C-alpha positions in Angstrom: -29.2 -1.7 1.1 -27.8 -2.7 4.4 -30.3 -0.5 6.1 -28.0 0.5 8.6 -26.7 4.0 9.3 -23.5 5.7 7.5 -21.6 5.1 10.9 -22.2 1.7 11.0 -20.7 1.5 7.0 -17.7 3.4 8.1 -17.0 1.1 11.0 -17.6 -2.3 8.8 -15.1 -0.6 6.5 -12.7 0.2 9.1 -12.8 -3.1 10.9 -11.7 -4.9 7.7 -15.4 -6.6 7.5 -16.5 -4.7 4.1 -14.2 -3.9 1.6 -13.7 -0.5 0.2 -12.1 2.1 -2.0 -11.1 5.5 -0.8 -12.1 8.2 -3.5 -11.1 11.6 -2.2 -13.1 11.9 0.9 -15.5 8.6 0.3 -15.7 5.4 -0.1 -16.8 3.3 -2.8 -18.2 -0.5 -2.2 -19.0 -2.8 -5.0 -22.2 -4.5 -4.9 -20.8 -8.2 -5.2 -18.6 -7.2 -1.8 -22.0 -5.9 -0.2 -23.5 -9.2 -1.3 -20.8 -11.6 0.2 -20.9 -9.6 3.4 -24.8 -9.8 3.5 -24.0 -13.8 2.8 -21.0 -14.2 5.6 -23.3 -12.4 8.4 -26.4 -14.1 7.5 -27.6 -16.0 10.3 -31.1 -17.9 10.6 -33.4 -18.4 13.5 -35.7 -20.7 14.8 
């Protein structure tokens, strides 16, 4: 959905830019949180 590497997603989670819940050794993201992040980070080009 984000079309970025796993490491980029981990960096976003650790930076607090993308909320996630840790389950065991993996992270869980809600689709709504990902959509909100994309809306916040979207920039329109000329």
